[in-house]
C-alpha positions as CSV (number, residue, x, y, z in Angstrom):
1,X,375.0,94.4,98.6
2,X,374.2,93.5,95.0
3,X,374.0,97.1,94.0
4,X,377.3,97.9,95.6
5,X,378.9,95.0,93.8
6,X,377.5,96.2,90.5
7,X,378.8,99.7,91.2
8,X,382.2,98.4,92.1
9,X,382.4,96.2,89.0
10,X,381.3,99.1,86.8
11,X,384.0,101.4,88.3
12,X,386.6,98.6,87.8
13,X,385.6,98.3,84.2
14,X,385.7,102.1,83.7
15,X,389.2,102.1,85.2
16,X,390.4,99.5,82.7
17,X,388.7,101.2,79.7
18,X,389.3,104.9,80.6
19,X,391.6,105.5,83.5
20,X,391.2,109.3,83.3
21,X,387.5,109.1,83.6
22,X,387.8,106.8,86.6
23,X,390.1,109.3,88.2
24,X,387.6,112.1,87.7
25,X,384.8,109.9,89.3
26,X,387.1,109.1,92.2
27,X,388.1,112.7,92.8
28,X,384.5,114.0,92.4
29,X,382.4,111.3,94.0
30,X,384.6,109.8,96.6
31,X,386.9,112.7,97.5
32,X,384.3,115.5,97.1
33,X,386.5,117.8,95.0
34,X,384.9,120.5,92.8
35,X,385.4,120.5,89.0
36,X,387.8,123.4,89.4
37,X,389.9,121.5,92.0
38,X,389.9,118.4,89.8
39,X,391.0,120.5,86.8
40,X,393.9,121.9,88.9
41,X,394.9,118.5,90.2
42,X,394.8,116.8,86.7
43,X,396.2,119.8,84.7
44,X,393.1,120.0,82.6
45,X,390.6,122.7,81.9
46,X,387.4,122.8,84.0
47,X,385.4,122.2,80.8
48,X,387.4,119.1,80.0
49,X,386.8,117.8,83.5
50,X,383.1,118.5,83.1
51,X,383.0,116.5,79.8
52,X,384.9,113.6,81.4
53,X,382.5,113.6,84.4
54,X,379.5,113.5,82.0
55,X,381.0,110.7,79.9
56,X,381.9,108.7,83.0
57,X,378.4,109.1,84.4
58,X,376.9,107.9,81.1
59,X,379.2,104.9,80.9
60,X,378.5,103.9,84.5
61,X,374.8,104.3,84.1
62,X,374.9,102.0,81.0
63,X,377.0,99.5,82.9
64,X,374.5,99.4,85.7
65,X,371.5,98.6,83.5
66,X,370.2,95.1,83.5
67,X,370.9,93.1,80.3
């Protein structure tokens, strides 16, 4: 339960800081869309979506690290 709360808090913070990144995480991780599908849905290039995904993963990883 503590891990899930931490993930939820990290996602909430990401949504506040960078809503576009949070949207990519939502579409990729929770909805299971491919990068190409996310690009189409968001009107972005697939490469831009890939960069957003990588940045979001890095930020979430850092947010989940103990202080």
